[in-house]
N, C-alpha and C positions, 0 to 999 in steps of 0.2 A: 730384636734380632731374629725372631721367628720368621718374619716375612722377608728377611734379607735386606731390609732397609735400615741403614744406620740410624740410631736414635740419639737424642740428646744434642747438646750444643756442640757445634763443630769447633769453635774457637771462642775464647773470651777476648775482651778488649785489651790489647797490648801491642807493642811494636813487633811487627812480623818480619822475621829475617828473610832477606832476599838472597843474599850470599852469606859467606862466613862473616864478613865485616860490615855489610850494609843492610839497611832496612827499606821496606817499601815506603814510598812517599806519595803525595798527591800527583806528582808528575808521572807516576807509573799507571795511573788510572785514566783510561780513555774509552769512549764509547766505540764499540766494535773491536776492542782489544781483548786480550786474555790475561788472566791472573792465575798463576799457579801457586797455591798456598798449601803447604804440607802435603804435597803429592796429588792434590785435586786441582783440576783446571776449571776455572770459571770464565764464562764468556759474558762480557758486559754488553747488554743490548740496548739499554736506555737508562735514564735517570729522571727522577721527578723534577719539576720546575725549580724548586728551591735548591736542590743539589746542583742543578745545571748552573744556576746563577752564582752559587757559592764557588763552584769550581771553574766558572767562566767557560763552560763548554760551548756556549753559543758564539763566542768570539772566533773560535777556530772552525766553525761550521760543522761541528759534529752533530749528526742526526741519528735518530734511533735506527737500529739494525733489527731485522726480523729474527725470530727465534731460529736456532739451528734446526735442520731437518732431522727428525727422529724416525728411524726405520720402523719402530713399533707403531708409531702414530700413523704413518703412511699405510702400513699393512692393515692396521685396525680400521682405518677409514675405508679401504677397499673392501674389506670383509663386511663392514656394516652396509655399504652400498649394495652389495649382493644380497645380504640378508633382508634388507628392508624393501627390496623390490625395485630399487632405483636403477639397477643394472638389468636391462631387458634381455641380455644374452644368457642369463642364468635361469635354468629350469627350477621352478619352485614346487613341482608336484612330487609326491613321495613315492619312491621306488622301494618296495619292501623286499626283504630277504625271503627266499622261498621257505626257509625254516620257520620264519615268523608267520607266514601265511598258513602253514600247516598247524602250528601251535594254536593260532586263533581259530581255525576250523575245528580243531579237536575240542576247544572250549565252547563250541556252539555258534561261532560266527560263520555264517554261510559264505562260501567262496564262489567266485564267478567261474562257472563251468562253460561259458560260451565258447572258449577256445578249444574245448575238448570234445565237441560234438561228434567229430569224426571217429573218435575212439569209443564213445559211449554207445554207438548204434550197432 
């Protein structure tokens, strides 16, 4: 619970109520469909071959569906393309804060005075 991720088993094996008087059956499971169980919505994107043959998914032409788009994954991929240099429009040189330059110079790091030649003469 510290990381915000729910821990433990979500549900045990039992009949899951769909409505007040009905339960989920195999007819409710289809590739590309959604199941809402106890307030959580699950998207069914694929099934292994043995499950497909058991539930006869191949007969109705159900094929696997891609994973739903996750905004975090898209944003993270864009960030990593900029960080790794794959995106050539992003500058990768370091622009230091003037206070950091002053602190480094005070600790003995020489600073570039070529831009101050007019003031030093």
